[in-house]
N, C-alpha and C positions, 0 to 999 in steps of 0.2 A: 687351765683345767688339765688334769693329767689324763693320759691315754688309758683307756680301759683294755683289759686283756681280751683275747678272743673268746674266752669262756664267758666273760661278763656280757659281751656283745651278743653271743649266742643265746644267753639267758634272756636278754632283752627281746631278741627276735622271737623266742618261744613265748614270752609273756604277752606280747601285743604286736610285735613287728611283722607277724605273719600277715597282717592286714596289708602290708606293703606289697606282698606277692599278689594279693587280691587286687590292689590298685593297678598294678602293671597288667595283670590278666584282663581286668575289665576294660582298661584303655585299649588293649589289643582287640578285644571282642567288639568294642564300639567301632574301631577302625575297620574291622572286617564287615560289620553290618553296613557301614557307609560306603564301602568299596563296591565297585561294579564287577570286580574280578571274581571269577568262579573258582572255588576251592572244594576239594573233597572233604569229608568229615575228618579224615586223618590230617589233612592240611590245617583245618581249623584247630584241631587239638594241638598240633605242633606249634602253630603261631601263638595261641593263647598261653601254652606252657612257656614258650620263649619269653613272652611278655612278663609272666610272673617271675621267672628266673632273673630277667634283667632288672626288674624292680627290686628284687632282693640284693643283687650285686650293687646297685646304686645305693641302697640302704646302708650296706657295709661301707661304701666309699664315703658317704656323707654323715656317718654316725657321729663323729666328733666335730663336725663343722658347725659353727655357731651362726646359723641363719634362721629366718622365720620358719616355724614348722609348716605353715601353709605353703611356702615356697618349696620346701622339701617335698611335700606331698605332690605338688605339681610336677616336680622333677621326676619323682617315682613314676607317675602316670605317663608323662611324656616318654620316658625311657622305655616303658612297656609298649607304648604305641609304635615306637620306631625300632623295636627289637630286631626284626628281620634285617634291616639295614645295618644295625650295629654288629650283628653276628657276621654278615657278609663282609663288612669292613675288617673286622678282626681276623677272620679266616683268610681273607685275601692278603693281608699283611703277613700273616704267619706263612702262607704258601710262598710269598715273594722272598721271605727271609730264608726259607728252607730249600727252595728249588731255584 
């Protein structure tokens, strides 16, 4: 299978891939509901947004990977649920490289 251009992938995201952002955001929302940690409204919004963004990033990473669609949807949801840890890991590595 040939690789699709960024434009084609963006068109696919626009047609129905936006649901991926919803999967990541819902997974993060569920995690916050199950957590005993207290967060402000702004914290909830930040975490849920991070879950959606992470879901979309994983969507782009797995776009041409040939695996079962159900497994892909599980990966999108899990990535959304662990978004804060992923962001902390990436930011920590960037800081270590720069400073």
